[in-house]
Residue, then its C-alpha position, 0 to 999 in steps of 0.5 A: x079617597x076622592x077626589x076632593x079629599x085628595x085635592x084638599x090633601x094638596x093643601x097640606x104641603x108643607x110651607x117650604x116646598x110651596x115656597x121652593x115650587x114658586x121660587x123654582x118656576x121663576x129660574x129661566x132655564x133653558x134661557x127664553x127668546x124674545x121676538x120683537x116687531x113694530x110696537x109688540x115684544x114677546x117672550x117665550x119659554x119652552x113648555x118643559x121649563x120649570x116655570x111652566x110646571x110651576x104655573x100649573x102647580x099654583x093654578x091646580x093648588x089655588x083652585x083645591x084652596x078654593x074648593x076645600x074653603x068654599x066646601x066648608x061654608x054654607x054659600x052655594x059654590x060660584x059659578x066663577x069657579x069655571x075661571x080656573x079650567x079656562x086659565x088651565x086651558x088657556x095656559x096649556x095652549x100658551x105653552x104649546x104656542x111657546x114652545x112652537x115659537x121657541x124651538x122656530x128656526x129664525x123670526x115665527x110668523x106673526x100670525x103665531x106670536x100674535x095667537x101667542x099673545x092673544x092666547x095668553x091674556x085670558x090665562x093671565x087674567x084667568x089666574x089672577x081671578x084665580x087667586x082672588x077666588x081662592x083668597x075671598x072663599x078662604x076669607x069668606x070660611x073665616x068670616x062664617x065661623x064664630x069671631x075668635x080672633x081678627x085675622x089682620x091680613x086677608x088671604x089676597x096678598x099672601x096668596x098674590x105672593x105664595x112663595x112668602x105668603x104661604x108662610x101667613x096663611x098657613x096656619x088658617x088653611x090648616x085651621x080651616x082643613x081641621x073643620x068638616x065639610x058642610x056641602x057634600x057637593x062635588x067641585 
């Protein structure tokens, strides 16, 4: 089974399981630690918390949706797909720095907390851009088909609120997966 087919298998995950992963990510276990200074406030959690695992799972799922949608359109792959890699690497560094800060005895050095904040910025921006890329790729695929029924909802809102939104777009994703690949190039 190719890597692309395995990614597409991830998109066939039942709706309820996507919702459960999304909601488990919101559970603050263990309780996060907060650090404050003049004009700033940072909250960190250890790297093994459910939120960390859920963020990486959602980012991986978004890349799978983007990749599967692009493979089924005539449009060449967007060069912005590197955003998914940048976001994943930034999140991994953020999780490592957060883990160190979480278990630091006392107040961590300001340099560590500043680095945490600087590395977190491209991770968050990358996640939002990744959501937009995945939603637009699905929308572009649907636009490339002969119009059968008008879609009243652009996939961006359901992707942003994935825990609930999956219930609105899962049927559209499965319909997209039923179509053959147009692009054979590996993404």
